[in-house]
C-alpha positions in Angstrom: 13.1 -27.6 9.7 12.2 -23.9 9.0 15.2 -22.2 7.5 15.6 -18.4 7.6 17.5 -15.9 5.5 18.0 -12.4 7.1 18.5 -9.5 4.8 19.5 -6.4 6.8 22.4 -4.0 6.7 22.6 -3.6 10.5 24.7 -6.4 12.0 23.0 -6.2 15.4 19.6 -7.0 13.8 20.7 -10.3 12.2 22.6 -11.3 15.3 19.7 -10.4 17.5 17.3 -12.5 15.5 19.7 -15.4 15.5 19.8 -15.1 19.3 16.0 -14.8 19.5 15.4 -18.2 17.8 18.5 -20.0 19.2 16.3 -22.1 21.5 13.9 -23.2 18.8 14.8 -26.6 17.5 12.8 -26.3 14.3 14.3 -22.9 13.3 17.7 -22.3 11.7 19.3 -19.2 10.3 21.1 -20.2 7.1 22.4 -16.8 6.1 22.6 -13.1 6.9 23.0 -10.7 4.0 23.9 -7.0 4.4 22.9 -5.9 0.9 20.3 -6.8 -1.7 22.9 -7.9 -4.2 24.5 -10.2 -1.7 21.0 -11.7 -1.0 20.3 -12.3 -4.6 23.6 -14.1 -5.0 22.8 -16.2 -1.9 19.4 -17.0 -3.2 20.9 -18.6 -6.3 22.1 -21.4 -4.1 19.6 -21.7 -1.3 15.8 -21.6 -1.0 14.9 -20.6 2.6 11.6 -21.2 4.1 11.3 -17.6 5.3 13.1 -14.4 4.3 13.2 -11.6 6.8 13.7 -8.5 4.6 14.6 -5.0 5.7 12.8 -2.3 3.7 15.7 0.1 3.8 18.8 -1.4 2.2 21.9 0.5 0.8 21.7 -0.7 -2.8 18.1 -1.8 -3.7 15.1 -0.9 -1.6 13.3 -3.7 0.1 10.1 -3.2 -1.9 11.9 -3.6 -5.2 13.9 -6.5 -3.9 10.7 -8.3 -2.7 9.4 -8.0 -6.3 12.6 -9.4 -7.7 12.7 -12.3 -5.3 9.1 -13.2 -5.8 9.5 -13.3 -9.6 12.1 -16.0 -9.2 10.9 -17.7 -6.0 7.3 -18.6 -5.2 8.4 -21.0 -2.3 9.9 -18.7 0.3 7.7 -16.7 2.6 8.9 -13.0 2.7 8.4 -11.0 5.9 9.3 -7.3 6.0 11.5 -6.4 9.0 11.6 -2.7 9.3 11.2 0.5 11.4 8.9 2.0 8.8 5.2 1.8 9.8 3.3 3.5 7.0 0.1 2.2 5.5 1.3 2.9 1.9 4.6 1.0 2.4 2.8 -1.9 4.1 0.2 -2.2 1.3 2.9 -2.0 -1.4 5.0 -4.7 0.3 2.0 -7.1 0.4 1.0 -6.2 -3.2 4.5 -7.2 -4.3 4.2 -10.7 -2.9 5.2 -10.1 0.8 3.6 -12.5 3.3 4.1 -10.5 6.5 5.1 -7.2 8.1 7.1 -6.9 11.3 8.5 -3.9 13.1 12.0 -4.0 14.6 10.6 -3.3 18.1 9.0 -6.7 18.0 9.1 -9.2 20.9 10.4 -12.7 20.5 6.9 -14.2 20.7 5.7 -11.9 17.9 8.6 -13.0 15.6 7.8 -16.7 16.2 4.1 -16.1 15.7 4.8 -14.3 12.4 7.0 -17.2 11.1 4.4 -19.8 12.1 1.5 -17.8 10.5 3.2 -17.3 7.1 4.3 -20.9 7.1 0.6 -21.8 7.4 0.0 -19.7 4.3 -1.5 -16.8 6.3 -0.7 -13.1 6.1 0.8 -11.6 9.2 0.8 -8.0 10.3 2.4 -6.8 13.5 -0.1 -5.1 15.9 1.1 -1.6 15.0 1.2 -2.3 11.3 -2.3 -3.7 11.4 -3.5 -0.5 13.2 -2.0 1.6 10.4 -3.9 -0.4 7.7 -7.1 -0.1 9.7 -6.6 3.7 10.0 -6.1 3.9 6.2 -9.2 1.9 5.6 -11.3 4.1 7.9 -9.9 7.2 6.2 -10.7 6.0 2.7 -14.1 4.7 3.9 -15.0 8.1 5.5 -13.9 9.9 2.3 -16.1 7.8 0.2 -19.0 8.5 2.5 -18.4 12.2 2.2 -18.2 12.1 -1.6 -21.5 13.1 -3.3 -23.0 10.7 -5.9 -23.3 12.4 -9.3 -25.4 11.2 -12.2 -23.7 10.5 -15.5 -25.1 13.8 -17.0 -23.9 15.8 -14.0 -20.4 14.3 -14.4 -20.4 15.3 -18.1 -21.4 18.8 -17.4 -19.0 19.2 -14.5 -16.1 18.0 -16.7 -17.2 20.4 -19.5 -17.3 23.3 -17.0 -13.8 22.4 -15.9 -12.8 22.4 -19.6 -13.9 26.0 -19.9 -17.2 25.7 -21.6 -20.1 27.9 -20.5 -23.8 27.0 -20.2 -24.8 27.7 -23.9 -21.8 25.8 -25.3 -22.5 22.8 -23.0 -26.1 22.8 -24.1 -25.0 22.8 -27.7 -22.4 20.1 -27.3 -24.8 17.8 -25.3 -27.9 18.6 -27.4 -29.7 19.9 -24.3 -31.6 23.1 -23.5 -29.8 25.8 -21.6 -32.5 25.5 -19.0 -31.6 21.8 -18.5 -27.9 22.6 -18.2 -28.5 25.3 -15.7 -30.7 22.9 -13.6 -27.8 20.4 -13.6 -25.4 23.1 -12.6 -27.5 24.2 -9.7 -27.8 20.5 -8.6 -24.1 20.2 -8.7 -23.5 23.3 -6.7 -25.9 22.0 -4.0 -24.3 18.6 -3.9 -20.8 20.1 -3.7 -21.7 22.9 -1.2 -20.7 25.6 -3.7 -22.2 29.1 -4.3 -20.2 29.8 -7.5 -18.9 27.8 -10.5 -15.4 28.6 -9.4 -15.9 27.1 -5.9 -17.8 24.2 -7.5 -14.8 23.3 -9.7 -12.4 23.7 -6.7 -14.5 21.3 -4.5 -14.9 18.9 -7.4 -11.1 18.8 -8.0 -10.4 18.2 -4.3 -12.8 15.2 -4.4 -11.2 14.0 -7.6 -14.5 14.2 -9.5 -12.9 15.9 -12.5 -9.9 15.1 -14.7 -7.2 17.6 -15.7 
């Protein structure tokens, strides 16, 4: 028997899920909690197979609650049940020990699939949540492709320019000739599509190539 604990402050959600699985002989809702604190009290006495956890709760947010539950309970599978479909939230939830991510517009078959997947020790993402993660990956991947590759020396000189040093001071600090420093500066300007040191530093900062 797969037991479920639902943590959601909207009564219709808990009741709706209970109705969704009413015909499944191997599934049983053993509790519905409206707050995080109520859930933590309940979890002192029960160890459900699956916890369906709303991200937006009135007392403790679902991300933090996931961390708290996971610290005490490695057995239960935790599936987010939310209207929030943001890549950052999805990633944080999984990083905190979550096993799946469902949106509240789910169909019955998707809920059952999610439960079965996590019980098989697999991660489950709803179709829309999975699309968000893919979009994030593609965005990061594209940004990496567009970021120029700098040599160690170029990074040093770029950082020193950002720190306010001019060519002669950089040359003295790094034991280089002023000609070598100027050559590196011109290479940096070419790589970062800049025609002035000011623009060079601006572009480098946007690409997170320099530290404040």
